[in-house]
DSSP file (Angstrom, degrees, kcal/mol; ACC not computed):
  #  RESIDUE AA STRUCTURE BP1 BP2  ACC     N-H-->O    O-->H-N    N-H-->O    O-->H-N    TCO  KAPPA ALPHA  PHI   PSI    X-CA   Y-CA   Z-CA
    1    1 A X     >        0   0    0      0, 0.0     4,-2.4     0, 0.0     5,-0.2   0.000 360.0 360.0 360.0 -41.8  -70.6  -82.5 -269.2
    2    2 A X  H  >  +     0   0    0      2,-0.2     4,-2.1     1,-0.2     5,-0.1   0.906 360.0  41.3 -58.1 -50.5  -70.6  -82.5 -273.1
    3    3 A X  H  > S+     0   0    0      2,-0.2     4,-2.1     1,-0.2    -1,-0.2   0.934 113.9  54.8 -68.1 -41.0  -69.4  -78.7 -273.4
    4    4 A X  H  > S+     0   0    0      1,-0.2     4,-1.7     2,-0.2    -2,-0.2   0.923 107.7  48.0 -58.1 -41.5  -67.1  -79.3 -270.5
    5    5 A X  H  X S+     0   0    0     -4,-2.4     4,-2.7     2,-0.2    -1,-0.2   0.871 109.9  54.1 -63.1 -44.6  -65.5  -82.3 -272.4
    6    6 A X  H  <>S+     0   0    0     -4,-2.1     5,-2.8     1,-0.2     6,-1.0   0.822 106.6  51.3 -62.7 -32.3  -65.2  -80.1 -275.4
    7    7 A X  H ><5S+     0   0    0     -4,-2.1     3,-0.8     3,-0.2    -2,-0.2   0.847 109.8  48.8 -68.5 -35.2  -63.4  -77.5 -273.4
    8    8 A X  H 3<5S+     0   0    0     -4,-1.7    -2,-0.2     1,-0.3    -1,-0.2   0.900 113.2  48.6 -74.5 -40.3  -60.9  -80.1 -272.1
    9    9 A X  T 3<5S-     0   0    0     -4,-2.7    -1,-0.3    -5,-0.1    -2,-0.2   0.477 111.2-123.7 -81.5   0.5  -60.4  -81.3 -275.7
   10   10 A X  T <>5 +     0   0    0     -3,-0.8     4,-1.7    -5,-0.1    -3,-0.2   0.727  69.9 134.2  66.0  27.7  -59.9  -77.7 -276.9
   11   11 A X  H  >< +     0   0    0     -5,-2.8     4,-2.2     1,-0.2    -4,-0.2   0.880  69.3  52.2 -72.6 -38.1  -62.9  -78.2 -279.5
   12   12 A X  H  > S+     0   0    0     -6,-1.0     4,-1.4     1,-0.2    -1,-0.2   0.786 107.1  52.6 -78.2 -21.9  -64.5  -75.0 -278.6
   13   13 A X  H  > S+     0   0    0     -7,-0.3     4,-2.9     2,-0.2    -1,-0.2   0.894 107.4  52.7 -64.1 -46.8  -61.2  -73.2 -279.2
   14   14 A X  H  X S+     0   0    0     -4,-1.7     4,-1.4     1,-0.2    -2,-0.2   0.885 107.2  52.2 -63.5 -34.9  -61.0  -74.9 -282.5
   15   15 A X  H  <>S+     0   0    0     -4,-2.2     5,-3.2     2,-0.2     4,-0.4   0.885 108.3  50.4 -67.8 -34.6  -64.5  -73.6 -283.4
   16   16 A X  H ><5S+     0   0    0     -4,-1.4     3,-1.4     1,-0.2    -2,-0.2   0.907 107.8  54.0 -61.9 -45.1  -63.6  -70.0 -282.5
   17   17 A X  H 3<5S+     0   0    0     -4,-2.9    -1,-0.2     1,-0.3    -2,-0.2   0.791 105.6  53.3 -66.5 -25.1  -60.5  -70.4 -284.7
   18   18 A X  T 3<5S-     0   0    0     -4,-1.4    -1,-0.3    -5,-0.2    -2,-0.2   0.519 121.8-109.0 -82.4  -7.1  -62.8  -71.4 -287.6
   19   19 A X  T < 5S+     0   0    0     -3,-1.4     2,-0.5    -4,-0.4    -3,-0.2   0.679  73.9 139.7  92.2  15.1  -64.8  -68.3 -287.0
   20   20 A X      < -     0   0    0     -5,-3.2     2,-0.4    -6,-0.2    -1,-0.3  -0.847  54.4-127.8 -92.4 128.9  -67.9  -70.3 -285.6
   21   21 A X     >  -     0   0    0     -2,-0.5     4,-2.2     1,-0.2     5,-0.3  -0.655  12.3-155.2 -71.2 123.3  -69.6  -68.7 -282.7
   22   22 A X  H  >>S+     0   0    0     -2,-0.4     4,-2.6     1,-0.2     5,-1.5   0.839  94.8  59.3 -64.3 -29.4  -69.8  -71.4 -279.9
   23   23 A X  I  4>S+     0   0    0      3,-0.2     5,-2.8     1,-0.2    -1,-0.2   0.905 113.3  35.5 -73.8 -39.1  -72.7  -69.6 -278.5
   24   24 A X  I  45S+     0   0    0      3,-0.2     5,-0.3     1,-0.1    -1,-0.2   0.856 126.1  40.6 -77.8 -32.9  -74.8  -70.0 -281.8
   25   25 A X  I  <5S+     0   0    0     -4,-2.2    -2,-0.2     3,-0.1    -3,-0.2   0.855 132.1  15.1 -80.1 -38.7  -73.4  -73.4 -282.6
   26   26 A X  I  X5S+     0   0    0     -4,-2.6     4,-1.1    -5,-0.3    -3,-0.2   0.856 129.6  37.1-111.0 -52.7  -73.3  -75.2 -279.3
   27   27 A X  I  ><S+     0   0    0     -5,-1.5     4,-2.1     2,-0.2     5,-0.2   0.922 109.4  54.6 -83.6 -43.8  -75.5  -73.2 -276.7
   28   28 A X  H  ><S+     0   0    0     -5,-2.8     4,-2.6     1,-0.2     5,-0.3   0.906 108.8  48.4 -63.8 -43.4  -78.4  -71.9 -278.7
   29   29 A X  H  > S+     0   0    0     -5,-0.3     4,-2.9     1,-0.2    -1,-0.2   0.979 111.3  49.9 -48.0 -58.7  -79.5  -75.3 -280.0
   30   30 A X  H  X S+     0   0    0     -4,-1.1     4,-2.0     1,-0.2     5,-0.2   0.816 111.8  47.5 -65.2 -35.6  -79.3  -76.9 -276.7
   31   31 A X  H  X S+     0   0    0     -4,-2.1     4,-2.9     2,-0.2     5,-0.3   0.950 113.6  48.5 -74.4 -45.0  -81.4  -74.0 -275.1
   32   32 A X  H  X S+     0   0    0     -4,-2.6     4,-1.3     2,-0.2    -2,-0.2   0.888 110.2  50.8 -52.6 -40.4  -84.0  -74.2 -277.9
   33   33 A X  H >X S+     0   0    0     -4,-2.9     4,-2.9    -5,-0.3     3,-0.5   0.980 114.0  42.2 -70.8 -49.2  -84.3  -77.9 -277.6
   34   34 A X  H 3X S+     0   0    0     -4,-2.0     4,-2.3     1,-0.2    -2,-0.2   0.905 113.3  52.8 -62.7 -41.4  -84.8  -78.0 -273.8
   35   35 A X  H 3< S+     0   0    0     -4,-2.9     4,-0.4    57,-0.2    -1,-0.2   0.766 115.8  39.2 -71.1 -17.0  -87.1  -75.2 -273.8
   36   36 A X  H <X S+     0   0    0     -4,-1.3     4,-0.9    -3,-0.5    -2,-0.2   0.791 118.1  47.9 -88.8 -36.9  -89.3  -76.7 -276.5
   37   37 A X  H  X S+     0   0    0     -4,-2.9     4,-3.2    -5,-0.2     5,-0.3   0.875  99.0  65.8 -77.8 -31.9  -89.1  -80.3 -275.2
   38   38 A X  H  X S+     0   0    0     -4,-2.3     4,-1.8     1,-0.2    -1,-0.2   0.895 101.0  48.1 -63.0 -40.7  -89.8  -79.6 -271.5
   39   39 A X  H  > S+     0   0    0     -4,-0.4     4,-2.5     2,-0.2    -1,-0.2   0.847 114.2  50.6 -59.8 -34.2  -93.6  -78.4 -272.1
   40   40 A X  H  X S+     0   0    0     -4,-0.9     4,-2.0     1,-0.2    -2,-0.2   0.869 108.8  48.2 -72.4 -32.7  -94.0  -81.6 -274.3
   41   41 A X  H  X S+     0   0    0     -4,-3.2     4,-2.5     2,-0.2    -1,-0.2   0.863 110.6  54.2 -71.8 -27.7  -92.6  -83.7 -271.6
   42   42 A X  H  X S+     0   0    0     -4,-1.8     4,-2.5    -5,-0.3    -2,-0.2   0.973 108.5  47.2 -60.6 -51.8  -95.0  -81.9 -269.1
   43   43 A X  H  X S+     0   0    0     -4,-2.5     4,-2.4     1,-0.2     5,-0.2   0.905 112.4  52.6 -66.8 -34.3  -98.1  -82.7 -271.3
   44   44 A X  H  X S+     0   0    0     -4,-2.0     4,-2.5     1,-0.2    -1,-0.2   0.947 110.9  45.7 -61.4 -46.3  -96.8  -86.4 -271.5
   45   45 A X  H  X S+     0   0    0     -4,-2.5     4,-1.6     1,-0.2    -1,-0.2   0.798 109.7  54.2 -62.5 -33.8  -96.5  -86.7 -267.8
   46   46 A X  H  X S+     0   0    0     -4,-2.5     4,-2.1     2,-0.2    -1,-0.2   0.900 111.1  45.0 -67.5 -41.5  -99.8  -85.1 -267.3
   47   47 A X  H  X S+     0   0    0     -4,-2.4     4,-2.6     1,-0.2     5,-0.3   0.933 113.7  50.1 -71.7 -39.9 -101.6  -87.6 -269.6
   48   48 A X  H  X S+     0   0    0     -4,-2.5     4,-1.6     1,-0.2    -1,-0.2   0.810 110.0  50.0 -66.1 -27.7  -99.7  -90.5 -268.1
   49   49 A X  H  X S+     0   0    0     -4,-1.6     4,-2.8    -5,-0.2    -1,-0.2   0.922 111.4  48.6 -72.3 -38.5 -100.6  -89.5 -264.6
   50   50 A X  H  X S+     0   0    0     -4,-2.1     4,-2.6     1,-0.2    -2,-0.2   0.898 113.4  47.5 -62.0 -41.1 -104.3  -89.1 -265.6
   51   51 A X  H  X S+     0   0    0     -4,-2.6     4,-2.3     2,-0.2    -1,-0.2   0.847 111.6  50.2 -71.0 -28.1 -104.2  -92.6 -267.2
   52   52 A X  H  X S+     0   0    0     -4,-1.6     4,-3.1    -5,-0.3     5,-0.2   0.943 109.4  51.9 -71.2 -40.8 -102.5  -94.2 -264.2
   53   53 A X  H  X S+     0   0    0     -4,-2.8     4,-3.2     1,-0.2    -2,-0.2   0.925 109.8  50.1 -52.8 -46.6 -105.1  -92.6 -262.0
   54   54 A X  H  X S+     0   0    0     -4,-2.6     4,-2.8     2,-0.2     5,-0.3   0.902 108.7  50.7 -58.5 -43.8 -107.8  -94.2 -264.3
   55   55 A X  H  X S+     0   0    0     -4,-2.3     4,-2.7     2,-0.2     5,-0.4   0.972 115.4  43.5 -63.3 -50.1 -106.2  -97.6 -264.1
   56   56 A X  H  X>S+     0   0    0     -4,-3.1     4,-2.4     1,-0.2     5,-1.0   0.933 113.7  49.3 -62.2 -44.2 -106.1  -97.4 -260.4
   57   57 A X  H  X5S+     0   0    0     -4,-3.2     6,-2.3    -5,-0.2     4,-1.1   0.922 117.8  40.2 -53.3 -51.3 -109.5  -96.0 -260.0
   58   58 A X  H  <5S+     0   0    0     -4,-2.8    -2,-0.2     4,-0.2    -1,-0.2   0.876 124.8  30.6 -66.0 -44.9 -111.1  -98.5 -262.3
   59   59 A X  H  <5S+     0   0    0     -4,-2.7    -3,-0.2    -5,-0.3    -2,-0.2   0.675 133.1  27.3 -98.5 -12.7 -109.4 -101.7 -261.3
   60   60 A X  H  <5S+     0   0    0     -4,-2.4    -3,-0.2    -5,-0.4    -2,-0.1   0.677 129.8  33.3-116.8 -23.3 -108.6 -101.1 -257.7
   61   61 A X  S  <<S-     0   0    0     -4,-1.1    -3,-0.2    -5,-1.0    -4,-0.2   0.453  96.5-126.2-113.9 -10.9 -111.3  -98.6 -256.5
   62   62 A X        +     0   0    0     -5,-0.4     2,-0.4    -6,-0.3    -4,-0.2   0.922  52.8 159.2  62.3  42.0 -114.1  -99.9 -258.7
   63   63 A X        -     0   0    0     -6,-2.3    -1,-0.2    -9,-0.1    -2,-0.1  -0.841  48.0-113.4 -93.7 136.8 -114.8  -96.3 -260.1
   64   64 A X     >  -     0   0    0     -2,-0.4     4,-2.4     1,-0.1     5,-0.2  -0.391  23.4-127.1 -56.4 132.9 -116.6  -96.1 -263.4
   65   65 A X  H  > S+     0   0    0      1,-0.2     4,-2.7     2,-0.2     5,-0.2   0.947 110.8  51.0 -53.6 -48.7 -114.1  -94.6 -266.1
   66   66 A X  H  > S+     0   0    0      1,-0.2     4,-2.0     2,-0.2    -1,-0.2   0.846 109.0  50.5 -55.3 -38.1 -116.7  -91.9 -267.1
   67   67 A X  H  > S+     0   0    0      2,-0.2     4,-2.3     1,-0.2    -1,-0.2   0.903 112.0  46.5 -67.1 -42.5 -117.0  -91.0 -263.5
   68   68 A X  H  X S+     0   0    0     -4,-2.4     4,-2.8     2,-0.2     5,-0.2   0.940 113.6  49.6 -59.3 -49.5 -113.1  -90.7 -263.0
   69   69 A X  H  X S+     0   0    0     -4,-2.7     4,-1.9     1,-0.2    -2,-0.2   0.867 111.1  48.7 -65.9 -35.4 -112.8  -88.7 -266.2
   70   70 A X  H  X S+     0   0    0     -4,-2.0     4,-1.8    -5,-0.2    -1,-0.2   0.868 111.5  46.8 -64.1 -42.6 -115.5  -86.4 -265.2
   71   71 A X  H  X S+     0   0    0     -4,-2.3     4,-3.2     2,-0.2     5,-0.2   0.933 112.7  53.7 -66.1 -47.5 -114.1  -85.7 -261.6
   72   72 A X  H  X S+     0   0    0     -4,-2.8     4,-2.7     1,-0.2    -2,-0.2   0.929 107.1  48.1 -52.7 -51.5 -110.8  -85.2 -263.2
   73   73 A X  H  < S+     0   0    0     -4,-1.9    -1,-0.2    -5,-0.2    -2,-0.2   0.868 113.3  49.2 -60.9 -38.3 -112.0  -82.6 -265.7
   74   74 A X  H  < S+     0   0    0     -4,-1.8    -2,-0.2     1,-0.2    -1,-0.2   0.925 114.8  46.0 -71.3 -44.2 -113.9  -80.8 -262.8
   75   75 A X  H  < S+     0   0    0     -4,-3.2     2,-0.6    -5,-0.2    -2,-0.2   0.850 107.5  56.6 -62.3 -39.3 -110.7  -80.9 -260.6
   76   76 A X  S  < S-     0   0    0     -4,-2.7     2,-0.1    -5,-0.2    -1,-0.1  -0.862  73.1-160.4-105.1 112.8 -108.2  -79.8 -263.1
   77   77 A X     >  -     0   0    0     -2,-0.6     4,-0.9     1,-0.1     3,-0.3  -0.458  34.0-111.2 -86.6 166.5 -108.9  -76.3 -264.9
   78   78 A X  H  > S+     0   0    0      1,-0.2     4,-2.2     2,-0.2     5,-0.3   0.720 116.1  62.3 -73.6 -28.0 -107.3  -75.2 -268.0
   79   79 A X  H  > S+     0   0    0      1,-0.2     4,-2.3     2,-0.2    -1,-0.2   0.882  98.4  55.5 -62.1 -37.1 -105.3  -72.6 -266.0
   80   80 A X  H  > S+     0   0    0     -3,-0.3     4,-2.2     2,-0.2    -1,-0.2   0.848 108.3  46.0 -66.0 -32.9 -103.7  -75.2 -264.2
   81   81 A X  H  X S+     0   0    0     -4,-0.9     4,-2.0     2,-0.2    -2,-0.2   0.914 114.7  49.2 -69.9 -43.5 -102.4  -76.9 -267.5
   82   82 A X  H  X S+     0   0    0     -4,-2.2     4,-1.8     2,-0.2    -2,-0.2   0.897 112.0  47.2 -68.7 -36.2 -101.3  -73.5 -268.8
   83   83 A X  H  X S+     0   0    0     -4,-2.3     4,-3.1    -5,-0.3    -1,-0.2   0.946 111.9  51.3 -64.9 -41.8  -99.4  -72.7 -265.6
   84   84 A X  H  X S+     0   0    0     -4,-2.2     4,-2.0     1,-0.2    -2,-0.2   0.850 110.9  46.7 -67.8 -30.9  -97.8  -76.1 -265.6
   85   85 A X  H  X S+     0   0    0     -4,-2.0     4,-1.4     2,-0.2    -1,-0.2   0.762 111.0  53.0 -76.4 -23.2  -96.7  -75.7 -269.1
   86   86 A X  H  X S+     0   0    0     -4,-1.8     4,-2.9    -5,-0.2     3,-0.3   0.951 109.7  50.5 -66.1 -51.8  -95.4  -72.2 -268.3
   87   87 A X  H  X S+     0   0    0     -4,-3.1     4,-3.7     1,-0.2     5,-0.2   0.937 108.7  49.7 -52.1 -50.7  -93.5  -73.7 -265.4
   88   88 A X  H  X S+     0   0    0     -4,-2.0     4,-2.1     1,-0.2    -1,-0.2   0.817 108.2  52.9 -65.7 -29.2  -91.9  -76.4 -267.5
   89   89 A X  H  X S+     0   0    0     -4,-1.4     4,-1.9    -3,-0.3    -1,-0.2   0.898 109.5  48.6 -65.2 -45.3  -90.8  -74.0 -270.1
   90   90 A X  H  X S+     0   0    0     -4,-2.9     4,-2.9     2,-0.2    -2,-0.2   0.949 109.6  53.1 -61.3 -45.0  -89.1  -71.8 -267.5
   91   91 A X  H  X S+     0   0    0     -4,-3.7     4,-2.8     1,-0.2     5,-0.3   0.925 106.1  54.0 -57.6 -40.7  -87.4  -74.9 -266.1
   92   92 A X  H  X S+     0   0    0     -4,-2.1     4,-2.4    -5,-0.2   -57,-0.2   0.899 109.2  46.9 -54.7 -42.5  -86.1  -75.8 -269.4
   93   93 A X  H  X S+     0   0    0     -4,-1.9     4,-2.2    -3,-0.2     5,-0.2   0.898 113.3  49.9 -63.0 -44.7  -84.5  -72.4 -269.9
   94   94 A X  H  X S+     0   0    0     -4,-2.9     4,-2.8     2,-0.2    -2,-0.2   0.941 111.9  45.4 -62.5 -46.3  -83.1  -72.6 -266.4
   95   95 A X  H  X S+     0   0    0     -4,-2.8     4,-2.5     1,-0.2    -1,-0.2   0.909 115.4  48.3 -60.6 -42.7  -81.5  -76.1 -266.8
   96   96 A X  H  X S+     0   0    0     -4,-2.4     4,-2.6    -5,-0.3     5,-0.2   0.888 111.7  49.2 -68.5 -31.5  -80.1  -75.2 -270.2
   97   97 A X  H  X S+     0   0    0     -4,-2.2     4,-3.8     2,-0.2     5,-0.3   0.958 112.4  46.4 -59.5 -60.6  -78.7  -72.1 -269.0
   98   98 A X  H  X S+     0   0    0     -4,-2.8     4,-2.0    -5,-0.2     5,-0.2   0.873 115.2  47.7 -50.4 -44.3  -77.0  -73.6 -266.0
   99   99 A X  H  X S+     0   0    0     -4,-2.5     4,-1.8    -5,-0.2    -1,-0.2   0.904 115.1  42.2 -68.6 -44.4  -75.6  -76.5 -268.0
  100  100 A X  H  X S+     0   0    0     -4,-2.6     4,-2.4     2,-0.2    -2,-0.2   0.858 114.6  52.9 -78.9 -30.9  -74.3  -74.4 -270.8
  101  101 A X  H  X S+     0   0    0     -4,-3.8     4,-1.0    -5,-0.2    -2,-0.2   0.973 114.0  40.0 -54.5 -51.4  -72.9  -71.8 -268.5
  102  102 A X  H  < S+     0   0    0     -4,-2.0    -2,-0.2    -5,-0.3    -1,-0.2   0.831 115.3  54.1 -73.3 -33.8  -71.0  -74.2 -266.3
  103  103 A X  H >< S+     0   0    0     -4,-1.8     3,-1.3    -5,-0.2    -1,-0.2   0.939 109.8  46.4 -63.0 -47.9  -69.9  -76.2 -269.5
  104  104 A X  H 3< S+     0   0    0     -4,-2.4    -2,-0.2     1,-0.3    -1,-0.2   0.710 114.3  48.5 -71.3 -20.0  -68.5  -73.0 -271.1
  105  105 A X  T 3< S+     0   0    0     -4,-1.0    -1,-0.3    -5,-0.2    -2,-0.2   0.298  85.3 129.4-101.4   7.5  -66.7  -72.1 -267.9
  106  106 A X    <   -     0   0    0     -3,-1.3     7,-0.1    -4,-0.1    -3,-0.1  -0.255  57.6-121.0 -64.2 143.4  -65.3  -75.6 -267.4
  107  107 A X        -     0   0    0      5,-0.1    -1,-0.1     2,-0.1  -100,-0.1   0.055  29.6 -98.2 -73.6-164.7  -61.5  -75.9 -266.8
  108  108 A X  S    S+     0   0    0   -100,-0.1     2,-0.3   -99,-0.1    -1,-0.1   0.072  91.5  83.3-111.7  21.8  -59.1  -77.7 -268.9
  109  109 A X  S  > S-     0   0    0      1,-0.1     4,-1.1  -100,-0.0  -101,-0.1  -0.825  79.8-119.6-119.6 163.7  -58.9  -81.0 -266.9
  110  110 A X  H  > S+     0   0    0     -2,-0.3     4,-1.4     1,-0.2    -1,-0.1   0.853 115.7  54.9 -70.6 -28.0  -61.0  -84.1 -266.7
  111  111 A X  H  > S+     0   0    0      1,-0.2     4,-2.5     2,-0.2    -1,-0.2   0.926 100.3  62.1 -76.2 -34.2  -61.7  -83.5 -263.0
  112  112 A X  H  > S+     0   0    0      1,-0.2     4,-3.2     2,-0.2    -1,-0.2   0.838  97.6  58.3 -45.0 -40.3  -63.0  -80.0 -263.9
  113  113 A X  H  X S+     0   0    0     -4,-1.1     4,-2.9     1,-0.2     5,-0.3   0.973 104.8  48.5 -67.6 -45.5  -65.7  -81.5 -266.0
  114  114 A X  H  X S+     0   0    0     -4,-1.4     4,-2.1     1,-0.2    -2,-0.2   0.933 113.6  46.8 -47.5 -52.2  -67.0  -83.4 -262.9
  115  115 A X  H  X S+     0   0    0     -4,-2.5     4,-2.7     1,-0.2    -1,-0.2   0.919 113.0  50.7 -67.8 -39.0  -66.9  -80.2 -260.8
  116  116 A X  H  X S+     0   0    0     -4,-3.2     4,-2.1     2,-0.2    -1,-0.2   0.903 111.2  47.8 -51.4 -45.5  -68.7  -78.3 -263.7
  117  117 A X  H  X S+     0   0    0     -4,-2.9     4,-1.7     2,-0.2    -2,-0.2   0.856 112.6  48.2 -63.1 -40.3  -71.4  -80.9 -264.0
  118  118 A X  H  X S+     0   0    0     -4,-2.1     4,-2.0    -5,-0.3    -1,-0.2   0.866 112.9  48.3 -74.2 -37.6  -71.9  -81.0 -260.3
  119  119 A X  H  X S+     0   0    0     -4,-2.7     4,-2.9     2,-0.2    -2,-0.2   0.870 109.2  53.5 -63.4 -39.3  -72.1  -77.1 -260.2
  120  120 A X  H  X S+     0   0    0     -4,-2.1     4,-2.7     1,-0.2    -2,-0.2   0.896 110.4  46.9 -64.8 -42.5  -74.5  -77.1 -263.1
  121  121 A X  H  X S+     0   0    0     -4,-1.7     4,-2.0     2,-0.2    -2,-0.2   0.915 114.4  44.8 -74.3 -36.5  -76.8  -79.5 -261.3
  122  122 A X  H  X S+     0   0    0     -4,-2.0     4,-2.5     2,-0.2     5,-0.3   0.912 114.7  51.7 -71.8 -40.3  -76.7  -77.6 -257.9
  123  123 A X  H  X S+     0   0    0     -4,-2.9     4,-2.5     1,-0.2     5,-0.2   0.934 109.1  48.9 -62.7 -44.1  -77.2  -74.3 -259.8
  124  124 A X  H  X S+     0   0    0     -4,-2.7     4,-2.4    -5,-0.2    -2,-0.2   0.914 111.8  48.9 -53.4 -46.6  -80.1  -75.7 -261.7
  125  125 A X  H  X S+     0   0    0     -4,-2.0     4,-2.3     2,-0.2    -2,-0.2   0.911 113.2  45.9 -61.3 -48.2  -81.8  -77.0 -258.4
  126  126 A X  H  X S+     0   0    0     -4,-2.5     4,-1.8     1,-0.2    -1,-0.2   0.944 114.3  47.9 -65.8 -46.9  -81.4  -73.8 -256.6
  127  127 A X  H  X S+     0   0    0     -4,-2.5     4,-2.6    -5,-0.3     5,-0.2   0.869 111.4  49.4 -55.7 -44.3  -82.6  -71.7 -259.5
  128  128 A X  H  X S+     0   0    0     -4,-2.4     4,-3.1    -5,-0.2     5,-0.2   0.938 109.3  52.6 -68.4 -44.0  -85.6  -73.8 -260.1
  129  129 A X  H  X S+     0   0    0     -4,-2.3     4,-2.1     1,-0.2    -1,-0.2   0.903 114.7  43.2 -57.6 -41.0  -86.6  -73.7 -256.3
  130  130 A X  H  X S+     0   0    0     -4,-1.8     4,-1.9     2,-0.2    -2,-0.2   0.866 113.4  50.3 -78.8 -35.9  -86.3  -69.8 -256.5
  131  131 A X  H  X S+     0   0    0     -4,-2.6     4,-3.0     2,-0.2     5,-0.2   0.878 109.2  53.1 -66.4 -39.2  -88.2  -69.6 -259.8
  132  132 A X  H  X S+     0   0    0     -4,-3.1     4,-2.8    -5,-0.2     5,-0.3   0.959 110.9  46.1 -67.2 -44.3  -91.0  -71.8 -258.4
  133  133 A X  H  X S+     0   0    0     -4,-2.1     4,-1.9    -5,-0.2    -1,-0.2   0.854 112.8  50.3 -65.0 -28.8  -91.4  -69.5 -255.5
  134  134 A X  H  X S+     0   0    0     -4,-1.9     4,-2.9     2,-0.2     5,-0.2   0.981 113.9  43.7 -62.8 -60.9  -91.3  -66.4 -257.7
  135  135 A X  H  X S+     0   0    0     -4,-3.0     4,-2.3     1,-0.2    -2,-0.2   0.839 113.0  51.3 -63.4 -32.1  -94.0  -67.7 -260.0
  136  136 A X  H  X S+     0   0    0     -4,-2.8     4,-2.1    -5,-0.2    -1,-0.2   0.904 110.9  47.7 -69.2 -36.6  -96.2  -69.0 -257.3
  137  137 A X  H  X S+     0   0    0     -4,-1.9     4,-2.5    -5,-0.3     3,-0.3   0.977 113.5  48.5 -56.1 -54.1  -96.1  -65.7 -255.5
  138  138 A X  H  X S+     0   0    0     -4,-2.9     4,-2.5     1,-0.3     6,-0.2   0.883 111.9  50.5 -52.0 -44.7  -96.9  -64.0 -258.9
  139  139 A X  H  X>S+     0   0    0     -4,-2.3     5,-2.5    -5,-0.2     4,-0.6   0.870 112.7  46.4 -69.1 -37.4  -99.8  -66.5 -259.5
  140  140 A X  H ><5S+     0   0    0     -4,-2.1     3,-0.7    -3,-0.3    -2,-0.2   0.912 112.4  49.8 -66.6 -42.6 -101.1  -65.8 -256.0
  141  141 A X  H 3<5S+     0   0    0     -4,-2.5    -2,-0.2     1,-0.3    -1,-0.2   0.910 115.3  43.7 -56.9 -47.5 -100.8  -62.0 -256.4
  142  142 A X  H 3<5S-     0   0    0     -4,-2.5    -1,-0.3    -5,-0.2    -2,-0.2   0.515 111.3-120.8 -81.0  -8.0 -102.5  -62.2 -259.6
  143  143 A X  T <<5       0   0    0     -3,-0.7    -3,-0.2    -4,-0.6    -4,-0.1   0.669 360.0 360.0  74.1  23.0 -105.2  -64.6 -258.5
  144  144 A X      <       0   0    0     -5,-2.5    -4,-0.2    -6,-0.2    -5,-0.1   0.562 360.0 360.0 -86.0 360.0 -104.5  -67.3 -260.9
């Protein structure tokens, strides 16, 4: 939506006039930020999920904390963690590419920003589903 609004306000044209590449100045930082932050968010979500399970296991199911942690360690292999981090990095690239692409293609009206935003979300969701299927098939073929 931000890139679309910049299109409407002709800020991207102003950057081009000043000799500044919109791709390097606007798109590249967004792609790098999302590609780097998605794996970090994945790690955070993994840790919070394990801690949430620990709290439920200890206080509601009367499981000893060390038993829960040992069972979790046995159930989750390091390959699972690496694959999850790979997924999150791929999803970061997909979301940033879709958002930047639709933002840069946005029309010159306020309603075009809404359409571009909706289009970016739909593009991201469809592409993430396809990427998930592709990566899952690849992992199964490789036996990971």
